[in-house]
C-alpha positions as CSV (number, residue, x, y, z in Angstrom):
1,M,42.5,7.6,58.0
2,K,42.4,6.4,61.6
3,T,39.1,8.1,62.2
4,L,37.6,6.4,59.2
5,L,38.8,3.0,60.3
6,R,37.5,3.6,63.8
7,Q,34.1,4.5,62.3
8,H,34.0,1.4,60.2
9,R,35.1,-0.7,63.2
10,Y,32.3,0.9,65.3
11,A,29.7,0.3,62.5
12,L,30.8,-3.4,62.3
13,A,30.5,-3.8,66.0
14,V,27.0,-2.2,66.0
15,T,26.0,-4.5,63.2
16,M,27.1,-7.7,64.9
17,K,25.4,-6.5,68.1
18,R,22.1,-6.1,66.3
19,L,22.4,-9.5,64.6
20,V,23.1,-11.2,67.9
21,S,20.3,-9.3,69.7
22,Q,17.7,-10.7,67.3
23,P,18.9,-14.2,66.7
24,F,15.6,-15.6,65.4
25,S,15.0,-12.9,62.9
26,S,18.6,-12.9,61.7
27,L,18.6,-16.7,61.4
28,A,15.3,-16.7,59.5
29,N,16.5,-14.1,57.0
30,L,19.8,-16.0,56.6
31,L,18.0,-19.3,55.8
32,V,15.5,-17.7,53.4
33,I,18.4,-16.2,51.4
34,A,20.5,-19.3,51.6
35,L,17.8,-21.6,50.4
36,A,17.0,-19.2,47.5
37,L,20.7,-19.1,46.6
38,S,21.1,-22.8,46.6
39,L,18.7,-23.3,43.7
40,P,20.8,-21.5,41.0
41,L,23.9,-23.2,42.5
42,L,22.4,-26.6,41.9
43,G,21.5,-25.5,38.4
44,A,25.0,-24.3,37.7
45,S,26.4,-27.6,39.1
46,L,24.2,-29.5,36.6
47,L,25.2,-27.3,33.6
48,I,28.9,-27.3,34.5
49,S,28.9,-31.1,34.9
50,V,27.0,-31.8,31.6
51,Q,28.9,-29.4,29.4
52,P,32.2,-31.4,29.2
53,V,30.1,-34.4,28.1
54,A,28.4,-32.4,25.4
55,R,31.7,-31.0,24.2
56,E,33.1,-34.6,23.7
57,L,30.2,-35.4,21.4
58,S,30.5,-34.5,17.7
59,V,28.0,-31.8,16.7
60,T,28.8,-32.1,13.0
61,P,25.8,-34.1,11.6
62,E,26.1,-36.8,9.1
63,L,23.2,-37.3,6.7
64,T,22.8,-40.8,5.4
65,V,20.8,-41.1,2.2
66,F,19.4,-44.7,1.8
67,L,18.3,-45.7,-1.6
68,K,15.4,-48.0,-2.5
69,M,16.1,-51.7,-2.6
70,D,15.3,-51.8,-6.3
71,A,17.5,-48.8,-7.2
72,A,19.6,-49.3,-10.3
73,S,23.3,-50.1,-10.0
74,G,25.4,-46.9,-10.0
75,Q,22.5,-44.7,-8.9
76,A,24.2,-44.1,-5.5
77,E,27.2,-42.6,-7.3
78,Q,24.9,-40.4,-9.4
79,I,23.2,-39.1,-6.2
80,A,26.7,-38.5,-4.6
81,T,27.8,-36.6,-7.7
82,K,24.6,-34.5,-7.6
83,I,25.1,-33.6,-3.9
84,R,28.7,-32.6,-4.6
85,K,27.6,-30.4,-7.5
86,E,24.5,-28.7,-5.9
87,H,25.6,-28.6,-2.2
88,G,29.3,-28.7,-2.3
89,E,29.7,-25.5,-0.4
90,Q,27.8,-27.1,2.6
91,T,29.5,-30.5,2.6
92,S,32.9,-31.5,3.8
93,S,32.8,-35.1,2.5
94,V,30.5,-37.3,0.4
95,R,31.1,-41.0,0.2
96,V,29.1,-44.0,-1.2
97,M,28.5,-47.1,0.8
98,T,27.4,-49.9,-1.5
99,K,25.2,-52.7,-0.2
100,D,28.0,-55.2,-0.7
101,A,30.5,-53.1,1.3
102,A,27.9,-52.6,4.1
103,L,27.2,-56.3,4.2
104,K,31.0,-57.0,4.4
105,E,31.4,-54.7,7.4
106,L,28.5,-56.3,9.2
107,R,29.9,-59.8,8.6
108,A,33.1,-58.7,10.2
109,N,31.2,-58.0,13.3
110,P,30.8,-61.3,15.4
111,A,27.5,-60.0,16.7
112,W,25.9,-60.0,13.3
113,E,27.7,-63.0,11.7
114,Q,25.3,-65.7,12.7
115,A,22.2,-63.6,11.9
116,L,23.4,-62.8,8.4
117,K,24.0,-66.4,7.6
118,V,20.3,-67.3,7.7
119,L,19.3,-64.5,5.3
120,P,18.8,-65.5,1.7
121,G,20.3,-62.4,0.3
122,N,21.6,-59.0,1.0
123,P,19.0,-57.0,2.9
124,L,20.9,-53.7,2.9
125,P,20.4,-50.8,0.4
126,D,23.1,-48.7,-1.2
127,A,23.7,-45.5,0.8
128,V,25.4,-42.1,0.5
129,I,27.0,-40.7,3.6
130,V,27.3,-36.9,3.7
131,T,29.2,-34.9,6.3
132,L,28.2,-31.2,6.6
133,K,30.6,-28.4,7.2
134,P,30.3,-26.7,10.7
135,G,28.7,-23.3,10.8
136,E,25.7,-21.3,12.0
137,D,22.2,-22.9,12.1
138,L,23.7,-26.3,11.5
139,A,20.7,-28.3,12.6
140,L,18.4,-26.1,10.5
141,R,20.5,-26.5,7.4
142,A,20.7,-30.3,7.9
143,D,16.9,-30.6,8.3
144,K,16.4,-28.5,5.1
145,L,18.8,-30.7,3.1
146,A,17.2,-33.9,4.4
147,K,13.7,-32.7,3.3
148,D,15.1,-31.8,-0.1
149,W,16.9,-35.1,-0.7
150,R,13.9,-37.2,0.3
151,T,12.1,-36.0,-2.8
152,W,14.9,-37.2,-5.2
153,S,14.2,-40.2,-7.4
154,G,15.4,-43.5,-5.9
155,V,15.8,-42.2,-2.3
156,E,13.9,-44.2,0.3
157,L,15.1,-42.5,3.5
158,V,17.4,-39.7,4.7
159,Q,18.6,-40.2,8.2
160,L,20.1,-37.4,10.3
161,D,22.6,-39.4,12.5
162,S,23.5,-36.5,14.9
163,A,20.1,-35.0,15.4
164,W,20.0,-36.0,19.1
165,V,23.3,-34.1,19.6
166,Q,21.7,-31.0,18.2
167,R,18.7,-31.5,20.5
168,L,21.2,-31.7,23.4
169,E,22.8,-28.5,22.5
170,A,19.4,-26.8,22.2
171,L,18.5,-28.2,25.6
172,L,21.7,-26.8,27.1
173,R,21.0,-23.4,25.6
174,F,17.5,-23.5,27.1
175,A,18.9,-24.5,30.5
176,R,21.3,-21.6,30.5
177,I,18.5,-19.2,29.8
178,G,16.4,-20.8,32.5
179,L,19.3,-20.6,35.0
180,L,19.8,-16.9,34.2
181,L,16.1,-16.2,34.8
182,L,16.3,-18.2,38.0
183,A,19.3,-16.2,39.1
184,L,17.4,-13.0,38.4
185,S,14.5,-14.2,40.5
186,V,16.8,-15.1,43.4
187,A,18.4,-11.7,43.1
188,L,14.9,-10.1,43.5
189,V,14.3,-12.4,46.6
190,V,17.6,-11.2,48.1
191,L,16.8,-7.5,47.4
192,A,13.3,-7.8,48.9
193,T,14.5,-9.7,52.0
194,V,17.4,-7.3,52.8
195,F,15.3,-4.3,52.0
196,N,12.6,-5.4,54.4
197,T,15.1,-6.3,57.1
198,V,16.9,-3.0,56.9
199,R,13.5,-1.2,56.9
200,M,12.5,-2.9,60.1
201,Q,15.8,-2.2,61.7
202,A,15.7,1.4,60.8
203,L,12.2,1.8,62.2
204,S,13.1,0.1,65.4
205,Q,16.2,2.3,65.8
206,R,14.4,5.5,64.9
207,E,14.9,7.2,68.3
208,E,18.6,6.2,68.3
209,I,19.1,7.6,64.8
210,G,17.4,10.8,65.8
211,V,19.6,11.3,68.8
212,A,22.7,10.6,66.8
213,R,21.8,13.3,64.3
214,L,21.2,15.8,67.1
215,V,24.7,15.3,68.3
216,G,26.2,15.8,64.9
217,A,26.4,12.4,63.3
218,T,26.6,12.4,59.5
219,E,24.3,10.5,57.2
220,S,27.1,8.1,56.2
221,F,27.8,7.4,59.9
222,V,24.1,6.7,60.5
223,R,23.7,4.5,57.4
224,R,27.0,2.6,57.6
225,P,25.8,-0.1,60.1
226,F,22.9,-0.9,57.9
227,L,25.1,-1.4,54.9
228,Y,27.2,-3.8,56.9
229,L,24.0,-5.6,58.0
230,G,23.0,-6.2,54.4
231,A,26.5,-7.3,53.3
232,I,27.2,-9.6,56.2
233,T,23.7,-11.2,56.1
234,C,24.0,-11.9,52.4
235,S,27.7,-13.2,52.5
236,L,26.8,-15.6,55.4
237,A,23.7,-16.7,53.5
238,A,25.8,-17.3,50.4
239,V,28.2,-19.5,52.4
240,V,25.3,-21.4,53.9
241,G,23.7,-21.7,50.5
242,I,26.9,-23.3,49.1
243,G,26.8,-25.8,52.0
244,V,23.1,-26.6,51.4
245,A,23.9,-27.2,47.7
246,R,26.8,-29.4,48.5
247,L,24.7,-31.5,50.8
248,A,21.9,-31.7,48.2
249,L,24.4,-33.1,45.7
250,I,25.2,-36.1,47.9
251,P,21.8,-37.9,47.4
252,L,21.6,-36.7,43.8
253,N,25.0,-38.2,43.0
254,N,24.1,-41.5,44.7
255,A,21.0,-41.8,42.5
256,L,23.0,-40.7,39.4
257,S,25.8,-43.1,40.0
258,S,23.4,-46.1,39.8
259,L,22.0,-44.8,36.5
260,A,25.5,-44.1,35.1
261,R,26.7,-47.6,36.1
262,S,23.9,-49.1,34.1
263,Y,25.3,-47.4,31.0
264,D,28.9,-48.3,31.9
265,A,29.7,-44.6,32.5
266,D,31.1,-42.5,35.3
267,F,29.3,-39.2,35.8
268,A,28.8,-37.1,38.9
269,L,27.6,-33.6,39.6
270,S,30.0,-31.1,41.3
271,L,29.8,-27.5,42.5
272,P,31.3,-24.7,40.4
273,P,35.1,-24.0,40.9
274,V,36.2,-22.3,44.1
275,A,37.0,-19.1,42.2
276,M,33.5,-18.9,40.9
277,L,32.0,-19.5,44.3
278,V,34.1,-16.8,45.8
279,I,32.9,-14.4,43.1
280,A,29.4,-15.4,43.8
281,V,29.7,-14.7,47.6
282,V,31.2,-11.3,46.9
283,A,28.5,-10.5,44.3
284,V,25.8,-11.5,46.7
285,A,27.3,-9.4,49.5
286,A,27.5,-6.4,47.2
287,L,23.9,-6.9,46.2
288,G,22.9,-7.0,49.9
289,A,24.8,-3.8,50.6
290,L,23.1,-2.0,47.6
291,S,19.7,-3.2,48.7
292,A,20.4,-2.0,52.3
293,R,21.6,1.4,51.0
294,W,18.4,1.8,49.0
295,S,16.3,0.8,51.9
296,V,18.0,3.0,54.5
297,Q,17.8,6.0,52.2
298,R,14.1,5.6,51.9
299,N,13.4,4.7,55.6
300,T,15.6,7.1,57.6
301,R,14.1,10.3,56.4
302,F,12.6,11.4,59.7
């Protein structure tokens, strides 16, 4: 056990010595990986900050069926009954809003009271408000029902009140897929950078590795410093990438706060939780070690 710990301590010391002996190359590799890692971090910050807002919004759409102005009295109730009969398994509630009840609600609002006084009559139509049951393909089902109901006699318009919420959910799903693809692209950048760095190190240490093998060094002893090189470079780059993302959020939040205040809202972007950031650093370090192992296996066969 002591021998193994001594070997790891020696490999770590050799790795740090190699990093310090080539400061420009080490710093360049670190910055390339850090800048690449900051991009998915910023994307994750945006998604994590937006998701609570999306969850607060109701995603259960309401379909409002507006009748024609010349529709007969009682036709709204007939349409409501027809909806309950033909689509009862898809609806959770169906209620009729008569033109008189709608006008009464508007008059109760001080913002509309003066405007309604100058109108000669009631400009509002009868309406049927339908709330759908939650389930799979909610937006698709709502669109299909709306298209069907628009063809009914006496119907002027069918409005999907929560369509924009469905679009927001679709946009978030698209953003998650895009973030995943971006993370995969960054992983390839990390693999390529570490692979090339270890390759150059192995070629520059070719004579040293050959002498070590002649005196009986094992393959694991020869390759261990390169694994530490990949892991340390990537872990440091991940920490720097978190710092870069944090700095980038400052001007973004300054611009976003001005926009949010114009809507009387309070919204700010924030980095993922600390636990998630720690997992990300460990994962990137493991990715760097795996890439270094792959590179050293291919480039130390001499």
